[in-house]
C-alpha positions as CSV (number, residue, x, y, z in Angstrom):
1,X,10.8,3.3,33.7
2,X,10.2,6.0,31.1
3,X,9.3,5.7,27.7
4,X,12.6,7.0,26.6
5,X,14.4,4.5,28.5
6,X,12.2,1.6,27.3
7,X,12.8,2.6,23.7
8,X,16.5,2.8,24.2
9,X,16.6,-0.7,25.9
10,X,14.6,-2.0,23.0
11,X,16.9,-0.2,20.4
12,X,20.0,-1.6,22.3
13,X,18.4,-5.3,22.0
14,X,17.8,-5.0,18.4
15,X,21.2,-3.6,17.7
16,X,22.9,-6.4,19.8
17,X,21.1,-9.0,17.8
18,X,22.0,-7.4,14.5
19,X,25.5,-7.4,15.5
20,X,25.4,-11.1,16.8
21,X,23.9,-12.3,13.5
22,X,26.2,-10.1,11.4
23,X,29.4,-11.2,13.2
24,X,28.6,-15.1,13.0
25,X,28.0,-15.0,9.4
26,X,30.7,-15.7,6.8
27,X,32.1,-12.9,4.6
28,X,30.3,-14.0,1.6
29,X,27.0,-14.4,3.5
30,X,26.7,-10.6,4.2
31,X,23.1,-9.5,4.9
32,X,22.0,-7.2,2.1
33,X,18.8,-5.1,1.3
34,X,16.1,-5.7,-1.0
35,X,17.1,-3.1,-3.3
36,X,20.8,-4.6,-3.4
37,X,19.5,-8.1,-3.9
38,X,17.1,-6.9,-6.7
39,X,20.1,-5.2,-8.5
40,X,22.3,-8.5,-8.2
41,X,19.8,-10.7,-9.5
42,X,18.6,-8.3,-12.2
43,X,14.9,-8.0,-11.0
44,X,12.9,-5.3,-9.5
45,X,12.5,-4.8,-5.6
46,X,8.8,-5.6,-5.8
47,X,9.7,-8.9,-7.2
48,X,11.8,-9.7,-4.2
49,X,9.0,-8.6,-1.9
50,X,6.8,-11.0,-3.8
51,X,9.3,-13.9,-3.5
52,X,9.4,-13.2,0.3
53,X,5.6,-13.0,0.4
54,X,5.1,-16.3,-1.4
55,X,7.8,-17.8,0.9
56,X,10.2,-18.6,-2.0
57,X,13.1,-17.1,-0.5
58,X,14.7,-16.8,2.9
59,X,14.9,-13.7,4.7
60,X,16.3,-12.5,8.0
61,X,14.1,-10.1,10.0
62,X,16.6,-7.9,12.1
63,X,14.0,-5.4,13.4
64,X,10.1,-5.2,13.7
65,X,10.0,-3.9,10.0
66,X,13.6,-4.4,8.8
67,X,14.3,-7.5,6.6
68,X,17.7,-8.4,5.2
69,X,18.7,-11.3,2.6
70,X,21.7,-13.6,2.1
71,X,22.3,-13.7,-1.6
72,X,23.7,-17.2,-1.6
73,X,20.6,-18.4,0.2
74,X,18.3,-16.8,-2.1
75,X,20.1,-18.1,-5.3
76,X,20.0,-21.6,-3.8
77,X,16.2,-21.1,-2.9
78,X,15.3,-19.7,-6.3
79,X,17.0,-22.8,-8.1
80,X,15.0,-25.1,-5.8
81,X,12.0,-23.1,-6.7
82,X,12.6,-23.5,-10.5
83,X,13.0,-27.3,-10.3
84,X,9.8,-27.6,-8.3
85,X,7.8,-25.6,-10.9
86,X,9.1,-28.1,-13.8
């Protein structure tokens, strides 16, 4: 198999996984980007990255470097995090 064919198969697998995740989620559980999430929460994208790094929020890896978030999950995680800190 050539390199191009291997890349096409890998890309098709990632696309299939993304479609499977996306179609099984509820409408209000839409996957959003770090920038979208930051805007909705009123923080910077780097803050979202830090929350992810510190394991304060859930995230969904939909590719080797592609990460998405569900706003309702993140809000719950941050609410739990604030009660732990008290």
